[in-house]
C-alpha positions in Angstrom: 16.6 27.8 -8.4 14.7 25.6 -5.7 13.0 22.6 -6.0 9.8 24.0 -6.4 11.3 26.5 -10.0 11.8 22.9 -11.5 9.4 21.4 -13.3 7.9 18.0 -12.1 9.1 14.3 -13.0 6.4 12.0 -14.2 5.9 9.0 -11.9 3.0 6.2 -12.3 2.5 3.1 -9.7 3.5 -0.3 -11.3 1.8 -2.8 -8.4 2.7 -2.8 -4.8 5.1 -4.9 -2.8 5.8 -5.6 1.2 7.6 -2.5 1.1 5.6 -0.3 -0.6 4.0 0.9 -3.7 6.2 0.6 -6.8 6.1 3.6 -9.2 8.2 4.3 -12.4 9.4 7.2 -13.9 9.0 8.2 -18.4 13.1 7.2 -18.3 12.8 3.8 -16.3 13.7 4.6 -13.1 12.1 2.9 -10.4 10.6 4.6 -7.1 9.1 2.6 -3.8 6.8 4.6 -1.3 7.5 2.9 1.6 5.0 5.1 3.7 2.1 2.6 1.1 0.4 6.2 1.4 0.6 6.7 -2.4 -1.1 9.5 -4.5 -4.1 10.6 -3.4 -6.3 14.3 -3.8 -5.5 15.5 -0.7 -2.1 15.2 -1.7 -1.8 15.5 -5.0 1.7 16.4 -4.9 3.3 13.4 -3.4 3.9 15.3 -0.3 2.8 12.1 2.2 5.1 10.2 0.4 8.5 8.7 1.2 9.9 7.9 -2.4 13.4 6.1 -2.1 15.1 4.8 -5.2 14.6 1.0 -5.6 15.9 -2.2 -7.9 13.5 -3.4 -10.4 14.4 -6.6 -10.1 14.2 -6.8 -6.3 12.0 -4.2 -5.1 11.0 -6.0 -2.0 15.0 -5.1 -0.9 15.9 -3.0 1.2 14.9 0.6 -0.2 17.7 2.6 -1.9 18.4 6.7 -1.1 15.7 8.5 -0.1 14.5 11.3 -2.9 12.6 14.2 -2.3 8.7 13.5 -2.7 8.1 18.0 -3.7 9.9 17.4 -7.2 7.0 14.0 -8.1 3.6 14.1 -9.6 1.6 11.0 -9.7 0.0 10.4 -13.2 -1.8 7.7 -14.7 -0.1 7.6 -18.2 3.2 9.1 -20.0 
């Protein structure tokens, strides 16, 4: 099973910092898009994003490990 067969992980924007746009998952994990591109109608599958895990109390710090952006989908509400 490749990543295209798995259900998408829902994320929603919660703010932005000098390091990128901050998102949170339904489970409360924080992510940061260091490309500053965010979700848009041209790329609803997050393919232009460069998502990394991040610490919720210090999102401006060094981004953590990189994530496969195609596994996520941006939503307005959970």
